[in-house]
All heavy atoms as atom14 arrays in JSON, in Angstrom:
{
  "sequence": "MAKVSVEQRIQSVQRYLNGYETMLEIAKDIGVTAEVVSEWVRRYQKNGVPNAP",
  "atom14_mask": [
    [1, 1, 1, 1, 1, 1, 1, 1, 0, 0, 0, 0, 0, 0],
    [1, 1, 1, 1, 1, 0, 0, 0, 0, 0, 0, 0, 0, 0],
    [1, 1, 1, 1, 1, 1, 1, 1, 1, 0, 0, 0, 0, 0],
    [1, 1, 1, 1, 1, 1, 1, 0, 0, 0, 0, 0, 0, 0],
    [1, 1, 1, 1, 1, 1, 0, 0, 0, 0, 0, 0, 0, 0],
    [1, 1, 1, 1, 1, 1, 1, 0, 0, 0, 0, 0, 0, 0],
    [1, 1, 1, 1, 1, 1, 1, 1, 1, 0, 0, 0, 0, 0],
    [1, 1, 1, 1, 1, 1, 1, 1, 1, 0, 0, 0, 0, 0],
    [1, 1, 1, 1, 1, 1, 1, 1, 1, 1, 1, 0, 0, 0],
    [1, 1, 1, 1, 1, 1, 1, 1, 0, 0, 0, 0, 0, 0],
    [1, 1, 1, 1, 1, 1, 1, 1, 1, 0, 0, 0, 0, 0],
    [1, 1, 1, 1, 1, 1, 0, 0, 0, 0, 0, 0, 0, 0],
    [1, 1, 1, 1, 1, 1, 1, 0, 0, 0, 0, 0, 0, 0],
    [1, 1, 1, 1, 1, 1, 1, 1, 1, 0, 0, 0, 0, 0],
    [1, 1, 1, 1, 1, 1, 1, 1, 1, 1, 1, 0, 0, 0],
    [1, 1, 1, 1, 1, 1, 1, 1, 1, 1, 1, 1, 0, 0],
    [1, 1, 1, 1, 1, 1, 1, 1, 0, 0, 0, 0, 0, 0],
    [1, 1, 1, 1, 1, 1, 1, 1, 0, 0, 0, 0, 0, 0],
    [1, 1, 1, 1, 0, 0, 0, 0, 0, 0, 0, 0, 0, 0],
    [1, 1, 1, 1, 1, 1, 1, 1, 1, 1, 1, 1, 0, 0],
    [1, 1, 1, 1, 1, 1, 1, 1, 1, 0, 0, 0, 0, 0],
    [1, 1, 1, 1, 1, 1, 1, 0, 0, 0, 0, 0, 0, 0],
    [1, 1, 1, 1, 1, 1, 1, 1, 0, 0, 0, 0, 0, 0],
    [1, 1, 1, 1, 1, 1, 1, 1, 0, 0, 0, 0, 0, 0],
    [1, 1, 1, 1, 1, 1, 1, 1, 1, 0, 0, 0, 0, 0],
    [1, 1, 1, 1, 1, 1, 1, 1, 0, 0, 0, 0, 0, 0],
    [1, 1, 1, 1, 1, 0, 0, 0, 0, 0, 0, 0, 0, 0],
    [1, 1, 1, 1, 1, 1, 1, 1, 1, 0, 0, 0, 0, 0],
    [1, 1, 1, 1, 1, 1, 1, 1, 0, 0, 0, 0, 0, 0],
    [1, 1, 1, 1, 1, 1, 1, 1, 0, 0, 0, 0, 0, 0],
    [1, 1, 1, 1, 0, 0, 0, 0, 0, 0, 0, 0, 0, 0],
    [1, 1, 1, 1, 1, 1, 1, 0, 0, 0, 0, 0, 0, 0],
    [1, 1, 1, 1, 1, 1, 1, 0, 0, 0, 0, 0, 0, 0],
    [1, 1, 1, 1, 1, 0, 0, 0, 0, 0, 0, 0, 0, 0],
    [1, 1, 1, 1, 1, 1, 1, 1, 1, 0, 0, 0, 0, 0],
    [1, 1, 1, 1, 1, 1, 1, 0, 0, 0, 0, 0, 0, 0],
    [1, 1, 1, 1, 1, 1, 1, 0, 0, 0, 0, 0, 0, 0],
    [1, 1, 1, 1, 1, 1, 0, 0, 0, 0, 0, 0, 0, 0],
    [1, 1, 1, 1, 1, 1, 1, 1, 1, 0, 0, 0, 0, 0],
    [1, 1, 1, 1, 1, 1, 1, 1, 1, 1, 1, 1, 1, 1],
    [1, 1, 1, 1, 1, 1, 1, 0, 0, 0, 0, 0, 0, 0],
    [1, 1, 1, 1, 1, 1, 1, 1, 1, 1, 1, 0, 0, 0],
    [1, 1, 1, 1, 1, 1, 1, 1, 1, 1, 1, 0, 0, 0],
    [1, 1, 1, 1, 1, 1, 1, 1, 1, 1, 1, 1, 0, 0],
    [1, 1, 1, 1, 1, 1, 1, 1, 1, 0, 0, 0, 0, 0],
    [1, 1, 1, 1, 1, 1, 1, 1, 1, 0, 0, 0, 0, 0],
    [1, 1, 1, 1, 1, 1, 1, 1, 0, 0, 0, 0, 0, 0],
    [1, 1, 1, 1, 0, 0, 0, 0, 0, 0, 0, 0, 0, 0],
    [1, 1, 1, 1, 1, 1, 1, 0, 0, 0, 0, 0, 0, 0],
    [1, 1, 1, 1, 1, 1, 1, 0, 0, 0, 0, 0, 0, 0],
    [1, 1, 1, 1, 1, 1, 1, 1, 0, 0, 0, 0, 0, 0],
    [1, 1, 1, 1, 1, 0, 0, 0, 0, 0, 0, 0, 0, 0],
    [1, 1, 1, 1, 1, 1, 1, 0, 0, 0, 0, 0, 0, 0]
  ],
  "atom14_positions": [
    [[0.85, -1.18, 0.0], [0.0, 0.0, 0.0], [0.89, 1.24, 0.0], [1.91, 1.29, 0.66], [-0.92, -0.01, 1.22], [-1.84, 1.17, 1.25], [-3.14, 1.23, 2.51], [-2.71, 0.03, 3.7], [0.0, 0.0, 0.0], [0.0, 0.0, 0.0], [0.0, 0.0, 0.0], [0.0, 0.0, 0.0], [0.0, 0.0, 0.0], [0.0, 0.0, 0.0]],
    [[0.48, 2.23, -0.74], [1.22, 3.47, -0.88], [1.1, 4.32, 0.38], [0.09, 4.28, 1.07], [0.7, 4.25, -2.07], [0.0, 0.0, 0.0], [0.0, 0.0, 0.0], [0.0, 0.0, 0.0], [0.0, 0.0, 0.0], [0.0, 0.0, 0.0], [0.0, 0.0, 0.0], [0.0, 0.0, 0.0], [0.0, 0.0, 0.0], [0.0, 0.0, 0.0]],
    [[2.15, 5.08, 0.67], [2.1, 6.05, 1.76], [1.29, 7.25, 1.28], [1.57, 7.82, 0.24], [3.53, 6.47, 2.13], [3.63, 7.52, 3.18], [3.41, 6.97, 4.55], [3.71, 8.08, 5.56], [3.25, 7.73, 6.86], [0.0, 0.0, 0.0], [0.0, 0.0, 0.0], [0.0, 0.0, 0.0], [0.0, 0.0, 0.0], [0.0, 0.0, 0.0]],
    [[0.26, 7.59, 2.04], [-0.64, 8.66, 1.64], [-0.56, 9.78, 2.68], [-0.72, 9.54, 3.87], [-2.09, 8.13, 1.53], [-3.03, 9.23, 1.07], [-2.16, 6.94, 0.58], [0.0, 0.0, 0.0], [0.0, 0.0, 0.0], [0.0, 0.0, 0.0], [0.0, 0.0, 0.0], [0.0, 0.0, 0.0], [0.0, 0.0, 0.0], [0.0, 0.0, 0.0]],
    [[-0.3, 10.99, 2.2], [-0.16, 12.13, 3.12], [-1.52, 12.52, 3.69], [-2.57, 12.15, 3.17], [0.45, 13.33, 2.38], [-0.49, 13.86, 1.46], [0.0, 0.0, 0.0], [0.0, 0.0, 0.0], [0.0, 0.0, 0.0], [0.0, 0.0, 0.0], [0.0, 0.0, 0.0], [0.0, 0.0, 0.0], [0.0, 0.0, 0.0], [0.0, 0.0, 0.0]],
    [[-1.47, 13.31, 4.75], [-2.7, 13.81, 5.37], [-3.5, 14.62, 4.36], [-4.72, 14.49, 4.27], [-2.37, 14.67, 6.62], [-3.61, 15.35, 7.16], [-1.73, 13.8, 7.69], [0.0, 0.0, 0.0], [0.0, 0.0, 0.0], [0.0, 0.0, 0.0], [0.0, 0.0, 0.0], [0.0, 0.0, 0.0], [0.0, 0.0, 0.0], [0.0, 0.0, 0.0]],
    [[-2.81, 15.42, 3.58], [-3.49, 16.25, 2.57], [-4.21, 15.38, 1.54], [-5.34, 15.68, 1.16], [-2.49, 17.17, 1.87], [-1.91, 18.24, 2.76], [-0.75, 17.75, 3.63], [-0.2, 16.65, 3.37], [-0.39, 18.46, 4.58], [0.0, 0.0, 0.0], [0.0, 0.0, 0.0], [0.0, 0.0, 0.0], [0.0, 0.0, 0.0], [0.0, 0.0, 0.0]],
    [[-3.55, 14.29, 1.11], [-4.18, 13.38, 0.15], [-5.39, 12.69, 0.76], [-6.39, 12.47, 0.07], [-3.18, 12.33, -0.33], [-2.11, 12.87, -1.25], [-1.06, 11.83, -1.56], [-0.48, 11.23, -0.67], [-0.83, 11.61, -2.84], [0.0, 0.0, 0.0], [0.0, 0.0, 0.0], [0.0, 0.0, 0.0], [0.0, 0.0, 0.0], [0.0, 0.0, 0.0]],
    [[-5.3, 12.35, 2.01], [-6.43, 11.71, 2.69], [-7.63, 12.66, 2.75], [-8.76, 12.26, 2.46], [-6.05, 11.29, 4.11], [-5.06, 10.17, 4.16], [-4.69, 9.82, 5.58], [-3.61, 8.85, 5.6], [-3.33, 8.08, 6.63], [-4.04, 8.17, 7.74], [-2.36, 7.23, 6.57], [0.0, 0.0, 0.0], [0.0, 0.0, 0.0], [0.0, 0.0, 0.0]],
    [[-7.38, 13.91, 3.12], [-8.46, 14.89, 3.2], [-9.08, 15.11, 1.82], [-10.3, 15.14, 1.68], [-7.94, 16.21, 3.79], [-7.55, 16.0, 5.26], [-8.99, 17.32, 3.67], [-6.76, 17.14, 5.87], [0.0, 0.0, 0.0], [0.0, 0.0, 0.0], [0.0, 0.0, 0.0], [0.0, 0.0, 0.0], [0.0, 0.0, 0.0], [0.0, 0.0, 0.0]],
    [[-8.24, 15.24, 0.8], [-8.74, 15.41, -0.56], [-9.58, 14.22, -0.99], [-10.62, 14.38, -1.64], [-7.59, 15.62, -1.54], [-6.91, 16.96, -1.42], [-5.69, 17.08, -2.31], [-5.23, 16.12, -2.91], [-5.15, 18.29, -2.37], [0.0, 0.0, 0.0], [0.0, 0.0, 0.0], [0.0, 0.0, 0.0], [0.0, 0.0, 0.0], [0.0, 0.0, 0.0]],
    [[-9.14, 13.02, -0.63], [-9.88, 11.81, -0.99], [-11.25, 11.79, -0.32], [-12.25, 11.46, -0.96], [-9.09, 10.56, -0.57], [-7.86, 10.51, -1.27], [0.0, 0.0, 0.0], [0.0, 0.0, 0.0], [0.0, 0.0, 0.0], [0.0, 0.0, 0.0], [0.0, 0.0, 0.0], [0.0, 0.0, 0.0], [0.0, 0.0, 0.0], [0.0, 0.0, 0.0]],
    [[-11.29, 12.14, 0.95], [-12.57, 12.2, 1.67], [-13.49, 13.23, 1.03], [-14.67, 12.96, 0.81], [-12.34, 12.52, 3.16], [-13.65, 12.85, 3.86], [-11.64, 11.35, 3.85], [0.0, 0.0, 0.0], [0.0, 0.0, 0.0], [0.0, 0.0, 0.0], [0.0, 0.0, 0.0], [0.0, 0.0, 0.0], [0.0, 0.0, 0.0], [0.0, 0.0, 0.0]],
    [[-12.95, 14.38, 0.71], [-13.77, 15.43, 0.1], [-14.27, 15.01, -1.28], [-15.4, 15.32, -1.65], [-12.98, 16.74, 0.06], [-12.79, 17.31, 1.45], [-11.88, 18.51, 1.51], [-11.07, 18.74, 0.61], [-11.98, 19.26, 2.59], [0.0, 0.0, 0.0], [0.0, 0.0, 0.0], [0.0, 0.0, 0.0], [0.0, 0.0, 0.0], [0.0, 0.0, 0.0]],
    [[-13.44, 14.31, -2.04], [-13.87, 13.8, -3.35], [-15.07, 12.87, -3.17], [-16.03, 12.95, -3.93], [-12.73, 13.03, -4.03], [-11.64, 13.91, -4.58], [-10.4, 13.15, -4.96], [-10.62, 12.16, -6.01], [-9.7, 11.31, -6.42], [-8.48, 11.32, -5.89], [-9.96, 10.44, -7.38], [0.0, 0.0, 0.0], [0.0, 0.0, 0.0], [0.0, 0.0, 0.0]],
    [[-15.0, 12.03, -2.17], [-16.1, 11.1, -1.92], [-17.35, 11.84, -1.45], [-18.46, 11.61, -1.96], [-15.71, 10.04, -0.88], [-16.86, 9.18, -0.49], [-17.36, 8.23, -1.36], [-17.5, 9.36, 0.73], [-18.46, 7.45, -1.02], [-18.59, 8.59, 1.07], [-19.07, 7.64, 0.2], [-20.16, 6.87, 0.53], [0.0, 0.0, 0.0], [0.0, 0.0, 0.0]],
    [[-17.19, 12.74, -0.5], [-18.34, 13.45, 0.06], [-19.0, 14.37, -0.96], [-20.2, 14.66, -0.84], [-17.92, 14.23, 1.3], [-17.51, 13.38, 2.5], [-17.05, 14.25, 3.65], [-18.63, 12.45, 2.95], [0.0, 0.0, 0.0], [0.0, 0.0, 0.0], [0.0, 0.0, 0.0], [0.0, 0.0, 0.0], [0.0, 0.0, 0.0], [0.0, 0.0, 0.0]],
    [[-18.26, 14.83, -1.96], [-18.85, 15.64, -3.03], [-19.8, 14.82, -3.89], [-20.62, 15.38, -4.62], [-17.77, 16.29, -3.89], [-17.1, 17.44, -3.19], [-17.67, 18.06, -2.3], [-15.88, 17.75, -3.6], [0.0, 0.0, 0.0], [0.0, 0.0, 0.0], [0.0, 0.0, 0.0], [0.0, 0.0, 0.0], [0.0, 0.0, 0.0], [0.0, 0.0, 0.0]],
    [[-19.69, 13.49, -3.83], [-20.64, 12.62, -4.49], [-20.36, 12.29, -5.95], [-21.19, 11.65, -6.59], [0.0, 0.0, 0.0], [0.0, 0.0, 0.0], [0.0, 0.0, 0.0], [0.0, 0.0, 0.0], [0.0, 0.0, 0.0], [0.0, 0.0, 0.0], [0.0, 0.0, 0.0], [0.0, 0.0, 0.0], [0.0, 0.0, 0.0], [0.0, 0.0, 0.0]],
    [[-19.24, 12.69, -6.46], [-18.94, 12.45, -7.87], [-18.18, 11.15, -8.12], [-18.11, 10.69, -9.26], [-18.16, 13.61, -8.47], [-18.93, 14.91, -8.42], [-18.5, 15.97, -7.64], [-20.11, 15.06, -9.15], [-19.21, 17.15, -7.6], [-20.84, 16.24, -9.1], [-20.38, 17.27, -8.32], [-21.09, 18.44, -8.26], [0.0, 0.0, 0.0], [0.0, 0.0, 0.0]],
    [[-17.56, 10.61, -7.07], [-16.75, 9.4, -7.22], [-17.1, 8.41, -6.11], [-17.43, 8.81, -5.0], [-15.27, 9.73, -7.13], [-14.78, 10.66, -8.23], [-13.34, 11.07, -8.01], [-12.44, 10.33, -8.46], [-13.12, 12.12, -7.37], [0.0, 0.0, 0.0], [0.0, 0.0, 0.0], [0.0, 0.0, 0.0], [0.0, 0.0, 0.0], [0.0, 0.0, 0.0]],
    [[-16.95, 7.14, -6.42], [-17.18, 6.11, -5.41], [-15.9, 5.9, -4.6], [-14.81, 6.3, -5.03], [-17.57, 4.77, -6.06], [-16.45, 4.26, -6.8], [-18.79, 4.91, -6.96], [0.0, 0.0, 0.0], [0.0, 0.0, 0.0], [0.0, 0.0, 0.0], [0.0, 0.0, 0.0], [0.0, 0.0, 0.0], [0.0, 0.0, 0.0], [0.0, 0.0, 0.0]],
    [[-16.05, 5.26, -3.45], [-14.87, 4.94, -2.65], [-13.91, 4.06, -3.44], [-12.7, 4.24, -3.35], [-15.29, 4.23, -1.36], [-15.85, 5.15, -0.33], [-16.12, 4.27, 1.22], [-17.03, 5.51, 2.1], [0.0, 0.0, 0.0], [0.0, 0.0, 0.0], [0.0, 0.0, 0.0], [0.0, 0.0, 0.0], [0.0, 0.0, 0.0], [0.0, 0.0, 0.0]],
    [[-14.45, 3.13, -4.2], [-13.61, 2.23, -4.98], [-12.81, 2.99, -6.04], [-11.62, 2.74, -6.21], [-14.46, 1.14, -5.64], [-13.7, 0.05, -6.37], [-12.7, -0.64, -5.45], [-14.66, -0.97, -6.96], [0.0, 0.0, 0.0], [0.0, 0.0, 0.0], [0.0, 0.0, 0.0], [0.0, 0.0, 0.0], [0.0, 0.0, 0.0], [0.0, 0.0, 0.0]],
    [[-13.43, 3.93, -6.71], [-12.73, 4.73, -7.72], [-11.6, 5.53, -7.08], [-10.48, 5.57, -7.61], [-13.7, 5.68, -8.42], [-14.69, 5.0, -9.33], [-15.79, 5.92, -9.82], [-16.18, 6.87, -9.1], [-16.26, 5.68, -10.94], [0.0, 0.0, 0.0], [0.0, 0.0, 0.0], [0.0, 0.0, 0.0], [0.0, 0.0, 0.0], [0.0, 0.0, 0.0]],
    [[-11.88, 6.14, -5.98], [-10.87, 6.95, -5.27], [-9.75, 6.06, -4.78], [-8.57, 6.37, -4.94], [-11.51, 7.73, -4.12], [-12.52, 8.75, -4.68], [-10.45, 8.42, -3.26], [-13.46, 9.32, -3.64], [0.0, 0.0, 0.0], [0.0, 0.0, 0.0], [0.0, 0.0, 0.0], [0.0, 0.0, 0.0], [0.0, 0.0, 0.0], [0.0, 0.0, 0.0]],
    [[-10.11, 4.93, -4.19], [-9.11, 3.99, -3.67], [-8.17, 3.52, -4.77], [-6.94, 3.5, -4.58], [-9.81, 2.81, -3.01], [0.0, 0.0, 0.0], [0.0, 0.0, 0.0], [0.0, 0.0, 0.0], [0.0, 0.0, 0.0], [0.0, 0.0, 0.0], [0.0, 0.0, 0.0], [0.0, 0.0, 0.0], [0.0, 0.0, 0.0], [0.0, 0.0, 0.0]],
    [[-8.72, 3.13, -5.9], [-7.88, 2.68, -7.02], [-6.96, 3.79, -7.5], [-5.8, 3.54, -7.83], [-8.75, 2.19, -8.18], [-9.36, 0.83, -7.93], [-10.16, 0.38, -9.14], [-10.73, -1.01, -8.91], [-11.48, -1.49, -10.1], [0.0, 0.0, 0.0], [0.0, 0.0, 0.0], [0.0, 0.0, 0.0], [0.0, 0.0, 0.0], [0.0, 0.0, 0.0]],
    [[-7.46, 5.0, -7.52], [-6.69, 6.15, -7.99], [-5.47, 6.42, -7.13], [-4.41, 6.78, -7.64], [-7.59, 7.38, -8.06], [-6.89, 8.6, -8.63], [-6.22, 8.46, -9.68], [-7.04, 9.69, -8.05], [0.0, 0.0, 0.0], [0.0, 0.0, 0.0], [0.0, 0.0, 0.0], [0.0, 0.0, 0.0], [0.0, 0.0, 0.0], [0.0, 0.0, 0.0]],
    [[-5.61, 6.24, -5.81], [-4.49, 6.57, -4.91], [-3.74, 5.35, -4.39], [-2.78, 5.49, -3.65], [-4.96, 7.46, -3.73], [-6.01, 6.76, -2.88], [-5.45, 8.79, -4.23], [-6.39, 7.52, -1.63], [0.0, 0.0, 0.0], [0.0, 0.0, 0.0], [0.0, 0.0, 0.0], [0.0, 0.0, 0.0], [0.0, 0.0, 0.0], [0.0, 0.0, 0.0]],
    [[-4.2, 4.14, -4.75], [-3.45, 2.94, -4.4], [-3.72, 2.36, -3.03], [-2.83, 1.8, -2.41], [0.0, 0.0, 0.0], [0.0, 0.0, 0.0], [0.0, 0.0, 0.0], [0.0, 0.0, 0.0], [0.0, 0.0, 0.0], [0.0, 0.0, 0.0], [0.0, 0.0, 0.0], [0.0, 0.0, 0.0], [0.0, 0.0, 0.0], [0.0, 0.0, 0.0]],
    [[-4.96, 2.52, -2.55], [-5.36, 1.91, -1.28], [-6.65, 1.12, -1.51], [-7.18, 1.13, -2.62], [-5.57, 2.97, -0.17], [-4.28, 3.73, 0.11], [-6.7, 3.93, -0.52], [0.0, 0.0, 0.0], [0.0, 0.0, 0.0], [0.0, 0.0, 0.0], [0.0, 0.0, 0.0], [0.0, 0.0, 0.0], [0.0, 0.0, 0.0], [0.0, 0.0, 0.0]],
    [[-7.16, 0.48, -0.48], [-8.41, -0.25, -0.61], [-9.59, 0.66, -0.29], [-9.43, 1.69, 0.38], [-8.46, -1.46, 0.34], [-8.47, -0.99, 1.7], [-7.27, -2.39, 0.13], [0.0, 0.0, 0.0], [0.0, 0.0, 0.0], [0.0, 0.0, 0.0], [0.0, 0.0, 0.0], [0.0, 0.0, 0.0], [0.0, 0.0, 0.0], [0.0, 0.0, 0.0]],
    [[-10.76, 0.26, -0.74], [-11.98, 1.02, -0.44], [-12.24, 1.03, 1.06], [-12.79, 2.01, 1.59], [-13.17, 0.43, -1.19], [0.0, 0.0, 0.0], [0.0, 0.0, 0.0], [0.0, 0.0, 0.0], [0.0, 0.0, 0.0], [0.0, 0.0, 0.0], [0.0, 0.0, 0.0], [0.0, 0.0, 0.0], [0.0, 0.0, 0.0], [0.0, 0.0, 0.0]],
    [[-11.83, -0.01, 1.75], [-12.01, -0.06, 3.2], [-11.2, 1.04, 3.9], [-11.65, 1.62, 4.89], [-11.63, -1.43, 3.76], [-12.58, -2.54, 3.39], [-12.4, -3.08, 1.96], [-11.36, -2.76, 1.31], [-13.29, -3.8, 1.5], [0.0, 0.0, 0.0], [0.0, 0.0, 0.0], [0.0, 0.0, 0.0], [0.0, 0.0, 0.0], [0.0, 0.0, 0.0]],
    [[-10.03, 1.31, 3.38], [-9.19, 2.38, 3.94], [-9.88, 3.73, 3.74], [-9.97, 4.54, 4.67], [-7.79, 2.37, 3.29], [-6.99, 3.62, 3.67], [-7.03, 1.11, 3.7], [0.0, 0.0, 0.0], [0.0, 0.0, 0.0], [0.0, 0.0, 0.0], [0.0, 0.0, 0.0], [0.0, 0.0, 0.0], [0.0, 0.0, 0.0], [0.0, 0.0, 0.0]],
    [[-10.38, 3.98, 2.54], [-11.08, 5.23, 2.27], [-12.31, 5.34, 3.17], [-12.59, 6.41, 3.73], [-11.48, 5.35, 0.78], [-12.28, 6.63, 0.54], [-10.24, 5.33, -0.11], [0.0, 0.0, 0.0], [0.0, 0.0, 0.0], [0.0, 0.0, 0.0], [0.0, 0.0, 0.0], [0.0, 0.0, 0.0], [0.0, 0.0, 0.0], [0.0, 0.0, 0.0]],
    [[-13.01, 4.25, 3.35], [-14.19, 4.23, 4.22], [-13.82, 4.63, 5.65], [-14.53, 5.4, 6.29], [-14.82, 2.84, 4.2], [-15.9, 2.78, 5.09], [0.0, 0.0, 0.0], [0.0, 0.0, 0.0], [0.0, 0.0, 0.0], [0.0, 0.0, 0.0], [0.0, 0.0, 0.0], [0.0, 0.0, 0.0], [0.0, 0.0, 0.0], [0.0, 0.0, 0.0]],
    [[-12.7, 4.14, 6.13], [-12.24, 4.47, 7.48], [-11.9, 5.96, 7.57], [-12.21, 6.62, 8.56], [-11.03, 3.62, 7.85], [-10.47, 3.9, 9.23], [-11.42, 3.6, 10.38], [-12.41, 2.86, 10.2], [-11.17, 4.11, 11.49], [0.0, 0.0, 0.0], [0.0, 0.0, 0.0], [0.0, 0.0, 0.0], [0.0, 0.0, 0.0], [0.0, 0.0, 0.0]],
    [[-11.26, 6.49, 6.53], [-10.94, 7.92, 6.53], [-12.21, 8.76, 6.58], [-12.27, 9.74, 7.31], [-10.15, 8.29, 5.28], [-8.79, 7.69, 5.17], [-8.05, 7.11, 6.17], [-8.0, 7.61, 4.0], [-6.84, 6.68, 5.67], [-6.79, 6.97, 4.34], [-8.19, 8.01, 2.68], [-5.78, 6.73, 3.4], [-7.19, 7.77, 1.76], [-6.0, 7.14, 2.12]],
    [[-13.22, 8.36, 5.81], [-14.49, 9.09, 5.79], [-15.14, 9.03, 7.16], [-15.62, 10.05, 7.68], [-15.44, 8.53, 4.7], [-16.83, 9.12, 4.83], [-14.87, 8.8, 3.3], [0.0, 0.0, 0.0], [0.0, 0.0, 0.0], [0.0, 0.0, 0.0], [0.0, 0.0, 0.0], [0.0, 0.0, 0.0], [0.0, 0.0, 0.0], [0.0, 0.0, 0.0]],
    [[-15.14, 7.86, 7.76], [-15.74, 7.7, 9.1], [-15.03, 8.61, 10.1], [-15.69, 9.33, 10.87], [-15.65, 6.24, 9.55], [-16.36, 5.99, 10.89], [-16.03, 4.63, 11.47], [-14.63, 4.52, 11.86], [-14.08, 5.07, 12.94], [-14.81, 5.83, 13.75], [-12.81, 4.91, 13.22], [0.0, 0.0, 0.0], [0.0, 0.0, 0.0], [0.0, 0.0, 0.0]],
    [[-13.71, 8.61, 10.09], [-12.95, 9.45, 11.02], [-13.2, 10.93, 10.76], [-13.34, 11.72, 11.69], [-11.45, 9.17, 10.89], [-11.04, 7.85, 11.46], [-9.55, 7.69, 11.33], [-9.11, 6.35, 11.66], [-7.89, 5.9, 11.46], [-6.97, 6.69, 10.92], [-7.58, 4.66, 11.78], [0.0, 0.0, 0.0], [0.0, 0.0, 0.0], [0.0, 0.0, 0.0]],
    [[-13.25, 11.3, 9.5], [-13.5, 12.7, 9.12], [-14.86, 13.16, 9.63], [-15.0, 14.25, 10.18], [-13.4, 12.83, 7.61], [-13.6, 14.22, 7.06], [-12.51, 15.07, 6.89], [-14.86, 14.68, 6.69], [-12.68, 16.36, 6.37], [-15.03, 15.95, 6.16], [-13.94, 16.79, 6.01], [-14.1, 18.04, 5.5], [0.0, 0.0, 0.0], [0.0, 0.0, 0.0]],
    [[-15.87, 12.31, 9.45], [-17.22, 12.67, 9.89], [-17.31, 12.74, 11.41], [-18.06, 13.54, 11.96], [-18.23, 11.68, 9.32], [-18.4, 11.84, 7.83], [-19.28, 10.79, 7.2], [-19.3, 9.65, 7.63], [-20.01, 11.18, 6.17], [0.0, 0.0, 0.0], [0.0, 0.0, 0.0], [0.0, 0.0, 0.0], [0.0, 0.0, 0.0], [0.0, 0.0, 0.0]],
    [[-16.53, 11.94, 12.1], [-16.55, 11.93, 13.56], [-15.71, 13.06, 14.15], [-16.14, 13.72, 15.11], [-16.02, 10.59, 14.07], [-16.02, 10.47, 15.58], [-15.5, 9.13, 16.04], [-15.48, 9.06, 17.55], [-14.86, 7.82, 18.03], [0.0, 0.0, 0.0], [0.0, 0.0, 0.0], [0.0, 0.0, 0.0], [0.0, 0.0, 0.0], [0.0, 0.0, 0.0]],
    [[-14.52, 13.31, 13.57], [-13.57, 14.22, 14.2], [-13.29, 15.5, 13.42], [-12.61, 16.38, 13.94], [-12.22, 13.49, 14.39], [-12.37, 12.25, 15.23], [-13.09, 12.24, 16.21], [-11.7, 11.17, 14.83], [0.0, 0.0, 0.0], [0.0, 0.0, 0.0], [0.0, 0.0, 0.0], [0.0, 0.0, 0.0], [0.0, 0.0, 0.0], [0.0, 0.0, 0.0]],
    [[-13.74, 15.59, 12.18], [-13.42, 16.75, 11.36], [-12.03, 16.63, 10.74], [-11.44, 15.56, 10.72], [0.0, 0.0, 0.0], [0.0, 0.0, 0.0], [0.0, 0.0, 0.0], [0.0, 0.0, 0.0], [0.0, 0.0, 0.0], [0.0, 0.0, 0.0], [0.0, 0.0, 0.0], [0.0, 0.0, 0.0], [0.0, 0.0, 0.0], [0.0, 0.0, 0.0]],
    [[-11.51, 17.74, 10.28], [-10.21, 17.77, 9.63], [-9.12, 17.6, 10.68], [-9.09, 18.33, 11.67], [-10.01, 19.09, 8.87], [-8.63, 19.17, 8.24], [-11.1, 19.29, 7.83], [0.0, 0.0, 0.0], [0.0, 0.0, 0.0], [0.0, 0.0, 0.0], [0.0, 0.0, 0.0], [0.0, 0.0, 0.0], [0.0, 0.0, 0.0], [0.0, 0.0, 0.0]],
    [[-8.19, 16.66, 10.45], [-7.1, 16.46, 11.42], [-6.08, 17.59, 11.36], [-5.95, 18.26, 10.34], [-6.47, 15.14, 10.97], [-6.78, 15.05, 9.52], [-8.11, 15.73, 9.34], [0.0, 0.0, 0.0], [0.0, 0.0, 0.0], [0.0, 0.0, 0.0], [0.0, 0.0, 0.0], [0.0, 0.0, 0.0], [0.0, 0.0, 0.0], [0.0, 0.0, 0.0]],
    [[-5.41, 17.8, 12.46], [-4.31, 18.78, 12.48], [-3.12, 18.19, 11.75], [-2.84, 17.0, 11.85], [-3.9, 19.09, 13.92], [-4.99, 19.8, 14.67], [-5.79, 20.53, 14.08], [-5.03, 19.6, 15.96], [0.0, 0.0, 0.0], [0.0, 0.0, 0.0], [0.0, 0.0, 0.0], [0.0, 0.0, 0.0], [0.0, 0.0, 0.0], [0.0, 0.0, 0.0]],
    [[-2.43, 19.01, 10.99], [-1.24, 18.55, 10.29], [-0.15, 18.27, 11.32], [-0.03, 18.97, 12.32], [-0.77, 19.6, 9.3], [0.0, 0.0, 0.0], [0.0, 0.0, 0.0], [0.0, 0.0, 0.0], [0.0, 0.0, 0.0], [0.0, 0.0, 0.0], [0.0, 0.0, 0.0], [0.0, 0.0, 0.0], [0.0, 0.0, 0.0], [0.0, 0.0, 0.0]],
    [[0.67, 17.23, 11.06], [1.74, 16.88, 12.03], [2.81, 17.93, 12.15], [3.04, 18.73, 11.33], [2.33, 15.59, 11.44], [1.81, 15.44, 10.07], [0.66, 16.38, 9.92], [0.0, 0.0, 0.0], [0.0, 0.0, 0.0], [0.0, 0.0, 0.0], [0.0, 0.0, 0.0], [0.0, 0.0, 0.0], [0.0, 0.0, 0.0], [0.0, 0.0, 0.0]]
  ]
}
């Protein structure tokens, strides 16, 4: 699995929440599984945007 930056994770979540792409499409595009994207979305909805390290 590819190393994905915090910025890429946020962009991926926003792409999904905008409703134009499926989790699977986004996951394939960035080299992770749809389950990983799903977890990011869940965390984003629960906690909001994470602080950058």
